[in-house]
N, C-alpha and C positions, 0 to 999 in steps of 0.2 A: 477376450480373456480366456485362457484355457480352463475348461470345465472338468477335465479328467485329472484326478489326483492319484498319484501313485503312492500307495501306503508304504511307510518306512519299513525297511528290511534290516535284519540284524547285521551289524558290522563288527569286526574286531576292533578292540581299542587300539588307538595309535596315538603316539605323541608327536609333537612337531619336531622336525629335524633340527638338531642343534647346529648352529653355524660354526664353522671352523674359526677359532680365535686367531686373529691376525691375517686371515685370508683376504686377498684383495676383492673389491666389489665385482660381482659378476661371476664368482667362482661357482661352478655347477657341481653339485653333489647330490646323488640320489638319496631320497629319504630312506631311513632305516626300515627294512622289511618291505620295500616297495616291490610290487609285482612286475613281471616283464611287460614291456610296452607292445601294444598292438595298435594298428592303424586301420581305420575304416573311412572311406571317402563316399560321400553322397553328393553327386554332381547333377544339377538340374537347371532347366530353364522352363519356359512355358510349355514346350512340346516334348522334351526329352528328360529322362531320369536314368542315372547310372548309380548303382549302389553296390560296392564290393570292398572286400578286404584287400589291402596291399601289403607287400613285404618290405619294400624300400621306399625311402623318401623321394628318390629320383622319379618314381612313377607319378608323383603328384604334378610334375611339371607339365605333363600332357593336359591335365585338366585346367591348370591355371591359364593356359593359352586359349581356352575356349571362351566364347561369349556366354558364360553361364555362371551360376553361383555354386561354389565348391565348399562343402562342409567337411572338414577333416576332424574326425573324432578320435582323439588319442586317449587310450585307456591304459593305465599303468605308467608309473614314473620311474621304472627301474633302469631303463636303457638311456643313459645320459647322451650317448652318441646319437641316437635317433632324434632325441629332443633338441640337441645342438644343431643337427642338420635341418630340422624344421625351422628353427630360429634363423639360421642363415638363409634358407629359402625365402622366408617372408620378411627378412630384414629386421628382425626383432633385436632390441638392444640386449646386451649381456645382463643388465640389471633386471629386465623383464623376465628373462629366462631363469635367473636366480629366484625371483619371486614365485615363478611357477613351481619350482622344485622345493621351495621352503614352505612347509605346511604349518598350519595354525595361525596364519595371518588374518587380520581383520579385512572384511570386504572393502573394495575400493574401485575407483575408475580412474584411468589415466589416459589422457589424450596425447598421442605421439605423432600428431599431424597426419602421417600416412596410414596409421592404424590406431585402433583403440584397444585398451587392455582392461578387462574386468576381472576382479577376484570376487567370488561369491561362495556361499556355503550351502550344502544340502543336508538337512537334518535326517538322521538315520538312527537306528537302534531301537530295540524293544526292551523295556525294563530299565535301561540306562541310556539316556539320550547321548548320541555322539553326532558330530558334524563332519561332513566330507568336503574338502576344498575343491571347488570347481574354478578353473581359469578359462577365460574366453578371450581370444585375440581375433579382431575382425578388421577388415579393410574393404577396399573395392573388390567385390565379387568373391570374397573368401571369408570363412569363419573357421577358426581352429579351437576346438574345445579340449581341455586337458582334465582328466579325471583320475582319481586314485583307483576306483573299483568299477567293474562291469555291473551295471544295474539297468533297470527299465525306466529311469527317471525321465529320459528324453524320448521315450517311445511315443508319447502323444504327438511330438513334433515330427517324428519319422512317418507316422501314419498320415498326418496332414500332407506331407510332401508326396508320399506314395499315392495318395488318393487324388492328387492333382488339384488340390484346393487352389483356387485362382489367386488369392491374395498372397499366400506364402510363395507361390511359384513365380510371381511377377514383381514383387516389391523389393527383391534384392537381399543382400547380406545383412543390412542393418535391421530389416524386419525379422530375419532369422535369429539374430541376436536377441531381439525383443522376445520372440517366441520362446527361446531357451531360458531367458531370465524370468519370463512369466511362469514357466513350469517350476523354476526354482522357488519363486515367491509363493506359488500355490502349494508347494510341498510343505510349507510351514503351517498351512491351514489345519490339516488333520491333527498335527501335534498340539497346536494351540487349542483346538476344540477338545482334544482328549484331556488336556489339563483342566479346562473349564468343567468338563463332566466329572472329573475326579474331585474337584473342589466342591461341586454341587452335592456329590455323594457324601463328602465329609460334613458339609453343612447340614444335610438331612439327619445324619447320625448325631451331630452335636445338638440338634434340636431336642433329642431324647436324653441328652446328658453327656458328660465327658467319657471318653474311652481311651484305653492305653495306646492304641495305634495312631492316635490323632497327630501327635507331635512329629514322629518320624515321617508320616505320610505328608504332612504339610511342608516339612523341610525338604523332602524329595521334590515336591512340585515347585517350591520356590527356587530350588537349584536349577531345575529345567527352565523355568521362566527367566532366570538371570542369564543362562546360556543363550536362550533364544533371543533375548533382547540384545545381548552382546554381539550377536552376528547379524541380526535383522536391522538394528539401528544404522550401522555404517553402510549396509546394503541400500537402505532407503536414501541415505545421503548420496551414495554413488549414482542411483537412478535419477535423483534430482539434478546432479551434475550433468548427466547425459541429456537432460532436457534443455540445456542452454541453447539459445537460438544461433549463437556463433559457431556451434559445433557442426562442421561440415560432414562428418561421418554419418550423422543421423539425418535422414530426409524429413521434410515437413510432414509427409503422410505417415511415416513411422512414428514420428514424435507424438502424434495423437494417441496411438496405442501404447506407447511407452509411458505416457502420462497416466493412463489407466493402470498400468502395472505399478507405477510409483504410488498411486492412490491406494491400490490394494495392499501394498507393503505398509503404507502409513496406517491404514485401518487395522491391520494385524498388530502393528506396534502398539496402537492404542488399546487393543484387546489384551495384549500381554500386560500392559501397565494396569488395566482394570483387574486382571486376574491376580497380579501381584498384590494389589491393594486388598482384594478379597481374601487372599491367603493370609495377609497380615491381620485382617479383621478376624478370621477364623482362629488364628493362633491366640489373639487377645481374648476371644470368646472362650476358647478352651481353658486358658489360664484363669479367667474370671470364674468359670464354672468350678474349677478345682478349688479356687480360693473360697467361693461360696460354700462348697461342700465341706471344706475344712472348717469354715466358720460355724456351720451347723453342728459339726462334731464337737467343736470347742464349746459351743453354747450348751449342748447337752451335758458335757463333762463339767462345765462351770456350775450349772444348775444342781447337779448331783453333789458337787463339792459344797455349794452353798447350803444344801439341805443337811449335810452331815456335819458341818462345822459346829452348829449349836448342840447337835446331839453328842458329838465327840466331847464338847466342853462339859456337858452335864455328866456324861459317863466318866470323864476324867476326874471331875470333882469328887464324885462318889466312889471312885476307884482308889482313892488315896488311903483308905482303911485306917483312919485315926481312931484311937480308942475313945469311945464316948464316956467311959467310966473314969478316965483320967482327968477330964475337965468337961464342964458343961458347954464349953465352946467347941468341943471336938465332935461335930456332926452327930447330934442327938438323933437325927433321922435314921441312923444305922440300926438303932434298937427299936424303932417304930415298927409295929406289926404290918402297917400298910406302906412302908417306905419303898419297897421294890415296885409295887403297882403304881404308886404315886410317881416315881421317877419315870417309869415307862409312859404313864399318861402325859407327863410334862413333855417328854421327848416327842410323842405322837402329836401333841398339840402344837408344838413348835414346827414340826414338819408340815402339818396340814396348814397352819397359818402362813408359812412361807410359800407353799404351793398356791394358796389363794391370792397372795400378794403378787406372785409372779404372773399369774393368769390375768389379774386386773391391770398389771403394767404392760401386758402384751408380750411378755418375754416367752410365754408358752401358749401355743394355740393360736398364734397370729397376732395382728395389730389390735390396739385398744378399741 
């Protein structure tokens, strides 16, 4: 398994190319804003290594005639003519070529007898997660990779080839495909780990109480986790399909390593599900804390209201100002010398009595 992880780099936002309505299957259209196409070939066997940029597709024929493994790295999808020539050289169907140029598709694997076709995604972006579509076509002694942007995501594989690592230099094109897919799967790890760390930070802050940034932070993480799952789950299924024993494109020796890659993808998928559950739990915790805080405020306001209701009642009764001289039933206390102190004393007694009652019931100062 590849141990070197390339950290995500910032990418411009890009949308999937809209298909032409009514166009026949296999119509090739460059994605909007695609960069110019460059070609680089890495041709190697046990003893020799050639790595160089090439200008025309015709130069590839020389390498395909050798007893070696040829890796053609195509960067940029802007030159449809170059990509069409590559498809014709390797016998790719027009539908496969259309899939390569149509961005935003779900990862998948297709077995076309003489070659295999893999669609995968590379996570990228800082602050806002984006994914870059990677297409791999492989057959006997050749691998063609199609990428939108120039990046160092495949640099670990290049280093292993240039250093003459025995396994990658001897096991053929199917092992090279495994190595490239392993890098793509490993590239999800720092993104998944970063989300876990962000969730743990939110959890630590929520242990001290609710805070205003909790909801948008949790929503942002949940969005990224949904995107990661949407691209990693079909990639895991594609890797599982590549492990079928009847698939002749993958040798028995390579299938052992590919199974480890599939297991790594499956573990990361489980981690994403666990993080999504943690995000949901933190959101529920935050809402529960807000509800509890609101209940505490309402309890205080209710207690104050309960204290002032009888006081307001007494004050209201003695604020009606009926004339006691007009009738003996019209509040004789209004003419009493101690009427005002007595009313204040009654109201204080009521307030103190209610406070003692609330404390004994456990409504103030904790449980009974």
